[in-house]
C-alpha positions as CSV (number, residue, x, y, z in Angstrom):
1,M,50.9,61.2,-28.2
2,T,47.7,59.8,-28.2
3,T,46.6,56.3,-28.2
4,P,44.0,54.1,-28.6
5,P,41.0,53.2,-26.0
6,V,41.5,50.7,-23.8
7,C,37.9,48.9,-22.6
8,D,38.2,49.6,-18.8
9,Y,37.6,46.5,-16.3
10,E,37.1,49.6,-12.9
11,G,34.9,48.6,-10.6
12,S,34.1,45.2,-12.8
13,D,33.0,41.8,-10.5
14,Y,34.5,39.7,-13.7
15,Q,35.4,37.8,-11.9
16,T,32.8,36.1,-9.9
17,S,30.4,37.0,-13.1
18,F,31.5,36.0,-15.5
19,W,33.8,33.0,-14.3
20,E,32.6,32.0,-11.2
21,Q,29.0,32.3,-11.5
22,G,28.7,32.5,-15.1
23,G,28.8,29.2,-16.3
24,R,31.9,28.9,-17.3
25,Q,33.7,25.7,-16.0
26,Y,34.7,23.9,-18.9
27,E,35.9,27.3,-20.6
28,D,38.7,27.3,-17.4
29,R,39.6,24.1,-17.5
30,A,40.2,24.2,-20.9
31,E,42.2,26.9,-20.8
32,A,44.0,25.1,-18.4
33,I,45.0,22.3,-20.2
34,A,46.1,24.4,-23.0
35,L,48.1,26.7,-20.7
36,K,50.0,23.2,-19.4
37,R,50.8,22.2,-23.0
38,L,52.4,25.7,-23.8
39,L,54.1,26.7,-21.4
40,P,57.8,26.7,-20.9
41,A,59.0,24.7,-17.7
42,G,60.9,27.7,-15.9
43,G,62.2,30.4,-16.6
44,R,62.7,34.2,-14.3
45,L,59.9,36.9,-15.2
46,L,56.6,36.8,-16.3
47,L,54.5,39.3,-17.8
48,E,50.7,38.4,-17.1
49,L,48.9,41.2,-19.4
50,G,45.7,41.2,-19.0
51,A,46.1,39.3,-15.6
52,G,42.0,40.5,-14.3
53,A,41.6,39.5,-11.5
54,G,44.6,36.7,-11.3
55,R,42.1,33.0,-12.6
56,N,45.2,32.1,-14.8
57,T,48.3,33.6,-12.2
58,P,48.3,30.2,-10.3
59,R,49.2,28.6,-13.2
60,Y,52.2,29.9,-14.1
61,Q,54.4,27.8,-10.8
62,G,57.3,27.5,-13.5
63,Y,58.3,31.1,-13.1
64,E,60.6,32.7,-10.5
65,R,58.7,36.2,-11.0
66,I,55.0,37.1,-12.3
67,V,54.3,40.2,-12.7
68,L,50.3,40.9,-13.7
69,L,48.9,44.0,-15.4
70,D,45.5,44.8,-16.2
71,Y,44.0,47.8,-16.6
72,S,41.5,47.9,-14.4
73,R,42.9,49.1,-10.2
74,T,39.5,47.0,-8.8
75,Q,41.0,43.9,-11.2
76,L,44.1,43.8,-9.7
77,Q,42.6,44.7,-5.9
78,Q,40.9,41.3,-6.8
79,A,44.0,39.7,-7.6
80,R,46.3,40.5,-4.8
81,A,43.8,39.6,-2.3
82,R,43.3,36.4,-4.3
83,L,48.0,35.7,-4.4
84,G,48.8,38.1,-1.3
85,S,52.0,40.3,-1.1
86,S,53.8,37.8,-2.0
87,E,56.9,39.1,-3.5
88,R,56.7,36.9,-6.8
89,Y,53.6,38.7,-7.9
90,I,54.1,41.8,-9.1
91,Y,51.2,44.9,-9.7
92,V,51.3,47.1,-12.3
93,A,48.1,49.4,-13.6
94,A,49.4,50.2,-17.6
95,D,47.8,51.1,-20.6
96,I,49.2,47.8,-22.6
97,Y,49.7,50.7,-25.7
98,K,52.8,52.7,-23.0
99,L,54.2,49.8,-21.3
100,P,56.4,51.4,-17.9
101,F,59.8,48.5,-18.7
102,I,62.6,48.8,-19.6
103,D,63.2,47.4,-23.1
104,G,64.3,43.2,-23.2
105,I,64.0,42.3,-19.4
106,F,60.6,39.6,-19.2
107,D,62.0,36.1,-20.9
108,G,58.3,35.7,-20.8
109,A,54.6,36.8,-21.5
110,T,50.8,35.5,-21.4
111,M,48.5,37.4,-23.4
112,I,44.8,35.6,-22.4
113,R,41.1,36.6,-23.4
114,T,42.8,40.5,-23.9
115,L,44.1,41.0,-27.1
116,H,40.5,40.7,-28.4
117,H,39.5,44.1,-26.3
118,M,42.9,46.0,-28.8
119,A,42.0,48.7,-31.3
120,E,44.7,48.9,-32.6
121,A,46.6,44.7,-32.2
122,P,49.8,45.6,-34.0
123,K,50.7,48.2,-31.9
124,A,49.7,46.4,-28.9
125,L,52.0,43.2,-29.7
126,A,54.8,45.6,-30.6
127,Q,55.2,46.5,-27.1
128,V,54.9,43.0,-26.1
129,R,58.1,42.3,-28.8
130,R,59.8,45.5,-27.0
131,V,59.9,44.3,-23.8
132,L,60.5,40.9,-24.0
133,G,64.6,39.4,-24.5
134,P,65.9,37.5,-26.8
135,G,64.6,33.7,-26.1
136,A,61.5,34.5,-25.2
137,T,57.9,32.7,-24.8
138,F,54.7,34.4,-25.7
139,I,51.2,32.3,-24.9
140,L,48.3,34.4,-26.9
141,E,45.6,33.9,-27.4
142,Y,42.5,35.7,-30.3
143,A,39.4,35.6,-30.6
144,N,39.2,34.0,-33.8
145,K,37.0,35.2,-36.4
146,L,37.8,32.3,-38.3
147,N,35.2,29.8,-36.7
148,L,32.4,27.4,-37.8
149,K,29.4,29.6,-36.5
150,A,30.9,32.8,-37.1
151,I,31.3,30.7,-41.2
152,L,27.9,28.5,-40.9
153,R,26.3,32.0,-39.7
154,Y,27.5,34.2,-43.0
155,W,27.0,31.2,-45.4
156,L,23.0,31.5,-44.1
157,G,23.3,34.7,-44.5
158,R,22.5,36.1,-40.8
159,Q,25.4,38.0,-40.4
160,S,27.2,40.3,-43.3
161,W,30.9,40.4,-41.6
162,S,33.3,38.3,-44.2
163,P,34.9,34.5,-41.9
164,F,37.3,35.1,-44.2
165,S,38.7,38.2,-44.8
166,L,42.0,39.2,-42.8
167,E,40.1,42.4,-40.8
168,P,39.8,42.2,-37.9
169,V,36.0,42.3,-37.2
170,E,34.3,44.8,-33.8
171,F,31.6,43.0,-32.5
172,A,30.4,44.7,-30.3
173,A,32.1,48.2,-29.0
174,L,35.7,47.0,-28.0
175,N,35.7,43.8,-29.0
176,F,36.9,41.8,-32.0
177,D,37.3,39.2,-33.4
178,F,41.1,38.1,-34.9
179,H,41.3,36.2,-38.5
180,P,44.5,33.1,-37.2
181,K,46.9,34.2,-41.0
182,A,46.6,37.6,-40.6
183,I,47.5,37.3,-36.8
184,R,50.3,35.0,-37.7
185,G,51.4,38.0,-40.0
186,W,51.8,39.7,-37.5
187,L,53.4,38.0,-35.3
188,A,56.2,36.7,-37.5
189,E,56.7,41.2,-38.9
190,L,57.7,41.1,-35.6
191,G,60.4,38.0,-34.7
192,F,58.4,35.6,-33.2
193,D,58.5,31.9,-34.9
194,V,55.5,30.6,-33.2
195,Q,56.2,26.9,-32.6
196,K,52.3,25.2,-32.0
197,V,48.7,26.4,-32.2
198,L,45.7,24.9,-29.9
199,T,42.4,25.6,-31.0
200,V,40.6,25.3,-28.1
201,S,36.5,25.7,-27.1
202,H,35.1,23.3,-29.1
203,F,32.1,22.8,-27.6
204,R,31.7,25.6,-26.1
205,M,27.2,25.6,-27.2
206,G,24.4,26.5,-23.8
207,F,22.9,23.1,-24.6
208,L,26.2,21.1,-24.1
209,K,27.3,23.0,-21.2
210,R,23.7,22.0,-19.8
211,T,24.1,18.5,-20.5
212,L,27.2,16.8,-19.9
213,P,29.9,18.2,-16.9
214,A,32.6,20.7,-17.5
215,G,35.2,17.8,-16.4
216,L,34.4,15.6,-19.5
217,L,33.4,18.3,-21.8
218,A,36.9,19.9,-20.9
219,G,38.5,16.3,-21.1
220,L,37.4,16.0,-24.8
221,D,38.5,19.7,-25.7
222,G,42.2,18.5,-24.5
223,W,41.7,15.8,-27.3
224,F,41.4,17.9,-29.7
225,Q,43.2,20.9,-28.9
226,P,46.3,19.5,-31.3
227,S,44.2,19.6,-33.9
228,G,44.9,23.9,-34.2
229,A,48.3,22.3,-35.6
230,L,46.0,21.7,-39.5
231,F,43.8,23.7,-39.2
232,Q,41.9,26.9,-36.7
233,L,37.6,26.4,-36.6
234,T,37.3,26.8,-33.0
235,P,36.0,30.6,-31.3
236,S,39.0,30.4,-29.3
237,V,43.1,29.9,-30.1
238,F,46.0,29.7,-28.5
239,V,49.4,30.2,-30.4
240,R,53.1,29.5,-28.1
241,S,55.9,31.4,-30.0
242,Q,59.1,32.4,-29.3
243,L,61.7,34.8,-29.9
244,S,65.3,34.1,-31.4
245,G,68.7,34.3,-29.2
246,T,69.2,33.0,-26.0
247,G,68.7,34.9,-22.8
248,S,67.1,34.9,-19.4
249,G,64.5,37.5,-17.2
250,A,65.9,40.4,-15.7
251,T,66.8,40.2,-11.5
252,G,67.5,42.6,-8.7
253,K,64.7,44.8,-7.4
254,M,62.1,45.8,-9.7
255,V,61.9,49.5,-9.9
256,D,64.2,48.6,-11.4
257,L,62.8,47.7,-13.8
258,F,60.7,50.4,-14.0
259,C,60.8,52.8,-16.9
260,C,58.4,57.0,-17.7
261,P,55.3,55.5,-19.6
262,E,55.0,58.2,-21.4
263,C,59.1,59.4,-22.1
264,A,60.8,55.6,-21.5
265,T,63.4,57.1,-18.9
266,H,65.0,55.0,-17.2
267,P,66.1,55.0,-14.0
268,L,63.0,55.5,-11.7
269,Q,63.8,57.6,-8.7
270,D,61.6,55.7,-5.6
271,N,60.5,58.1,-3.3
272,G,58.1,55.0,-0.9
273,D,54.1,56.1,-2.0
274,H,55.0,56.7,-6.5
275,L,57.7,56.8,-8.1
276,A,59.7,60.0,-10.0
277,C,60.1,60.3,-13.8
278,P,63.7,62.9,-13.2
279,G,63.0,63.6,-17.3
280,C,59.9,64.6,-17.4
281,G,58.8,65.6,-13.6
282,K,56.3,63.1,-14.1
283,K,55.3,60.9,-10.8
284,W,53.5,57.5,-10.7
285,A,51.4,56.0,-7.4
286,L,52.1,53.5,-6.0
287,R,49.4,52.4,-3.9
288,D,48.4,49.4,-1.9
289,G,51.2,47.4,-3.4
290,I,49.8,48.2,-6.9
291,Y,51.6,50.1,-8.9
292,D,49.5,52.4,-10.8
293,F,51.4,54.0,-14.4
294,R,47.7,54.6,-16.7
295,E,47.6,58.5,-15.3
296,S,50.6,60.4,-13.2
297,I,50.1,61.9,-9.7
298,S,52.3,65.7,-10.8
């Protein structure tokens, strides 16, 4: 079975070059405000999709355990160096289109600055839906094609694609912007009930970030974020949605929550340095505290 292409940050110093040295303190603080507003009081098991080097992970204090999932092993290595090897954190390298988890085990999931790398976003969201249980909360951030800058550029003839059309736009290789109506439609089709929408990064302009302190800009951003309930014109939009029903995240050994990403067999056999699938015979490595489901070692 073929899967869509994946944006791979293997070997990247993204955390340092983009966040710590890239002049994005304002965006980071504004996103922290949005997450604080959207996160539930607590939960058992959270899936952090596109966790990277763990920038947002410390913000999920209400969850007992967090699975950090990313395609890049080096990003997860950086996260582990930052967060440690506590049993609270589980590090998993995997393809989002083939999540290696049994159905319905998580009571929460976040996907921040990740969907914009998805060539087939509905397929990725369907995988997220599969592993979430009844009553689970899903916090999604997406890059908004209907942002004010894109609208002005289109009206001025400086941009060929329309920000008003529903299809995603790939403005760079494996970098997509999405229309808010399309996102809402995909979530509804999967059974998610949208509860809250926040617009973020209202002041993502170079001259403002060079002129005003990041904390002040983030505070102003937080004041405007609830306007997302009425309209979405910012480059970044946060959505909290929930599945119907009641339930709780899984407990027990992490290995009991895995399934084979190739044939969906469960449970997998724990052989210390790898997990073996009794169904198809594939083996998945456990290296340096990271479960690697990208390619089998058999």
